[in-house]
C-alpha positions, 0 to 999 in steps of 0.5 A: 240781828241780820236783816234788821235795823235799829230805829230807836232807843227808849230810855226805859221799858215804859215807852217801848210798847207804845212805839211798838204798837204804833209801828205795828198799827202802820203795818211795820213789824218790829221787835223790842229788845230789852238789854237789861243786864241781870248782873245789876239786879237791885241797882236802881241806876242800872237802867239800860235803854230798850231798843226797837228793831225793824226789818230792813225793808221797813226801816225807812217807813219806821223812821218816817213814822217816828219822825212824824211823831216827834213833830 
């Protein structure tokens, strides 16, 4: 995605909306990209990470926010 930066990966789709909401509350626009592969439907071990992307201009602020939440 040109002009966008991957800032984090969530192990599943549960945490992604929470992180998205927190970033957007800080004024950081973001996109959640779920790369679940439909060819693995029905296979419980086929869970893929959900990615959160922000515009390049907001990457530093997003990473700082995420780092602050980990502390």
